[in-house]
C-alpha positions in Angstrom: 0.1 0.1 -0.1 2.7 2.3 1.0 4.6 1.6 -2.2 1.4 2.4 -4.3 1.1 5.7 -2.5 4.7 6.5 -3.2 4.4 5.6 -6.9 1.3 7.7 -7.2 3.0 10.6 -5.5 6.0 10.3 -7.8 3.8 10.2 -10.9 1.8 13.3 -9.8 4.9 15.3 -9.2 6.4 14.2 -12.5 3.3 15.2 -14.0 3.3 18.6 -12.4 7.0 19.1 -13.2 6.1 18.3 -16.9 3.1 20.5 -17.1 5.1 23.5 -15.6 7.8 22.8 -18.0 5.1 23.0 -20.9 3.6 26.1 -19.4 7.2 27.8 -19.3 8.0 26.8 -22.7 4.8 28.2 -24.0 5.2 31.4 -22.3 8.7 31.6 -23.5 7.7 30.8 -27.2 4.7 33.2 -27.0 7.1 36.0 -25.7 9.7 35.1 -28.7 6.9 35.4 -31.2 5.4 38.6 -29.7 8.9 40.3 -29.7 9.4 39.0 -33.4 6.1 40.4 -34.5 6.5 43.8 -32.9 10.2 44.0 -34.4 8.7 43.3 -37.8 5.9 46.0 -37.3 8.1 48.5 -36.0 10.3 48.1 -39.1 7.1 49.0 -41.3 6.7 52.5 -39.8 8.7 54.9 -42.0 11.6 56.8 -40.7 12.6 60.5 -41.3 15.5 61.1 -43.4 18.5 62.0 -41.5 20.1 65.6 -41.9 22.8 65.6 -44.5 25.9 67.8 -45.3 25.3 70.6 -47.9 27.3 70.1 -51.0 28.1 73.9 -51.2 29.4 73.8 -47.6 30.4 70.6 -46.0 30.2 72.1 -42.5 26.6 73.1 -42.9 23.9 70.5 -42.1 20.8 70.6 -44.1 17.5 69.0 -43.2 15.1 67.3 -45.7 12.2 69.0 -44.3 13.4 72.4 -45.4 12.8 71.3 -49.1 10.4 68.3 -48.9 6.9 68.2 -47.5 7.1 66.6 -43.9 5.3 63.2 -44.0 2.0 62.8 -42.4 1.2 60.5 -39.4 -0.9 58.2 -42.0 2.1 58.0 -44.1 4.5 57.1 -41.4 2.2 54.2 -40.3 0.4 53.5 -43.5 2.2 50.1 -44.0 1.5 49.0 -40.3 -2.1 49.9 -40.8 -2.3 47.8 -44.2 -1.1 44.8 -42.1 -3.8 45.3 -39.5 -6.6 48.0 -39.9 -7.4 47.6 -36.0 -4.4 49.9 -35.7 -5.2 53.4 -34.4 -1.9 54.8 -33.2 1.6 54.1 -31.9 2.9 54.7 -28.4 6.3 55.1 -27.0 8.3 56.5 -24.0 12.0 57.2 -24.5 14.3 55.3 -22.4 11.7 52.4 -21.9 10.6 49.2 -23.4 7.4 50.9 -24.3 7.3 51.1 -28.2 4.2 49.8 -29.7 1.3 50.0 -32.1 -2.0 50.7 -30.4 -5.2 48.9 -31.5 -8.9 49.5 -31.0 -11.9 47.1 -31.5 -15.0 49.0 -31.0 -17.3 46.0 -31.5 -15.3 43.4 -29.8 -13.9 45.1 -26.6 -10.7 43.7 -25.0 -9.8 41.7 -28.1 -6.4 42.5 -27.9 -6.0 41.7 -24.3 -5.3 38.3 -25.4 -4.3 38.5 -29.0 -1.3 39.8 -30.8 -0.9 42.2 -33.6 -1.2 39.1 -36.1 -4.7 38.5 -34.5 -3.4 35.0 -32.9 -3.9 34.3 -29.3 -1.2 35.6 -27.1 -0.7 36.3 -23.4 1.2 39.4 -24.4 -1.7 40.9 -26.3 -1.1 44.5 -27.7 -1.8 47.9 -26.2 -5.4 49.0 -27.0 -7.6 51.8 -26.6 -11.1 51.4 -24.5 -13.8 50.8 -26.9 -15.9 54.0 -26.0 -13.0 56.4 -26.6 -13.1 58.4 -29.9 -9.6 59.5 -30.8 -9.5 63.2 -31.4 -12.8 63.8 -29.7 -12.8 62.2 -26.3 -11.5 64.3 -23.4 -9.7 61.3 -22.1 -8.6 58.2 -24.1 -7.7 55.1 -21.9 -4.9 52.7 -23.1 -4.5 49.5 -21.6 -1.5 47.3 -21.7 -0.2 44.2 -20.0 2.5 44.2 -17.3 4.8 41.1 -18.4 7.3 39.6 -16.2 10.1 40.0 -18.9 9.5 43.7 -18.8 7.7 44.0 -22.1 4.4 45.7 -23.0 3.5 48.3 -20.1 5.5 46.9 -17.5 7.7 49.9 -17.4 4.7 52.0 -16.2 5.4 50.5 -12.8 8.9 52.5 -12.8 6.8 55.7 -12.6 6.5 54.8 -8.8 9.8 56.5 -8.5 9.8 60.2 -8.8 13.4 60.1 -9.9 12.2 57.8 -12.7 9.3 60.5 -13.6 11.8 63.3 -13.5 13.8 61.7 -16.4 10.8 60.4 -18.3 8.4 63.2 -18.2 6.7 62.9 -21.7 4.8 60.2 -23.6 4.6 60.1 -27.5 1.2 58.9 -28.7 0.7 59.2 -32.5 -2.8 58.4 -34.1 -3.3 58.0 -37.9 -4.6 61.7 -38.1 -1.5 63.4 -36.2 1.6 63.2 -34.1 1.2 64.0 -30.4 3.4 64.5 -27.5 1.8 64.2 -23.9 3.0 65.7 -20.6 2.4 63.6 -17.5 0.0 65.0 -15.1 -0.4 62.3 -12.4 0.7 58.9 -11.5 -1.2 56.9 -9.1 -2.2 53.3 -7.8 -5.6 52.1 -7.3 -7.7 48.8 -7.5 -10.0 47.7 -10.1 -13.5 46.0 -9.3 -13.6 47.3 -5.9 -15.8 50.2 -4.6 -12.6 51.1 -2.8 -10.9 51.8 -6.1 -11.2 54.9 -8.4 -12.9 54.2 -11.4 -10.7 56.2 -13.7 -11.8 54.2 -16.8 -15.3 55.7 -16.5 -14.3 59.1 -17.4 -13.9 59.5 -21.2 -15.8 62.7 -22.0 -16.4 65.6 -19.5 -20.2 66.6 -19.1 -18.9 69.9 -18.2 -16.1 72.0 -16.9 -16.7 71.0 -13.4 -16.8 67.1 -14.3 -13.4 67.5 -16.1 -11.9 69.3 -13.0 -13.4 66.6 -10.6 -11.5 63.9 -12.5 -8.3 65.9 -12.5 -8.6 66.8 -8.7 -9.1 62.9 -8.0 -6.1 62.0 -10.1 -4.0 64.6 -8.4 -5.2 63.6 -4.9 -4.1 60.2 -5.7 -0.8 61.1 -7.1 2.3 59.4 -5.7 4.1 62.6 -6.0 3.5 66.2 -7.3 4.4 66.5 -10.9 3.9 70.2 -10.9 1.8 69.8 -14.0 -1.9 70.4 -14.3 -4.6 70.6 -17.2 -7.2 73.0 -18.2 -10.7 72.1 -19.4 -10.5 71.6 -23.2 -7.1 69.8 -22.9 -7.0 66.3 -24.4 -5.8 63.5 -21.9 -4.5 59.9 -22.3 -4.8 57.6 -19.4 -2.3 54.5 -19.6 -3.1 51.6 -17.3 -1.5 48.3 -16.6 -1.5 45.9 -13.6 0.4 46.4 -10.4 1.1 43.6 -8.2 1.5 44.8 -4.8 -2.2 44.2 -3.9 -5.0 42.1 -5.8 -6.3 43.7 -8.9 -4.0 46.6 -8.3 -3.5 49.2 -11.2 -0.8 51.6 -12.1 -2.1 54.6 -13.8 -0.5 57.4 -15.7 -2.3 60.3 -17.0 -0.9 62.9 -19.3 -2.2 65.9 -21.3 -1.5 66.7 -24.9 1.1 69.6 -25.5 2.1 70.9 -29.1 2.0 68.2 -31.7 5.4 66.7 -32.4 7.2 66.0 -35.5 8.0 62.3 -36.3 11.2 60.7 -35.1 13.1 57.7 -35.8 12.3 54.5 -34.1 8.4 54.0 -34.2 7.9 56.7 -31.7 4.4 57.8 -30.4 
């Protein structure tokens, strides 16, 4: 009897080990595939031409945009869009791993939570816009991304817990197909989802009036992990980046930023 129990126990642990190994390999393979897809997609985004030396004066740099029309955001991302028409923009933060296409599926909310850019199942997903946000019109555009253990997707948002990190990464680039955009961070805070104790920041998309806008802004600032010294005015366009934060159950790290002057395109799939 004891021998049977030992054999059964050994078989159980062997099966558990095998299962864990398969899950680890699946996660590793999924990560590699996701990385390869994003590298391929990033290569489709057009780059600006680098400044060149003037033939008349070798010491003088000339910029192509001085003589040629500047490319539009749609032209920059047109080849990416042709690969997947769910594309609505591109987001990046200099000095981080965040440099990704942004998707939206209005009629199939959260599709890219568990699907890659190629629309195949993926635990990594793709950053995506909440279905009821209208780019260019909504007062606040909410963008979700996974917090992956390998540091990909929106994992680097959690580095904003450090004020020092914020001081060195104050701006976010978010391009849409209709224009380039640069955003200045207004507030960084933690909260919990699916709880009455949490702040339902994802409910704020369009302000009913000026008071509603400032009520949202005030709540963000009050929960802020530190004072950014940056505020927003009624009429400013906001983006809210959201990812999981693991210090508590259903925790979220949230970064709210306001649009500043439109940015010109830069090399590197910027946003």
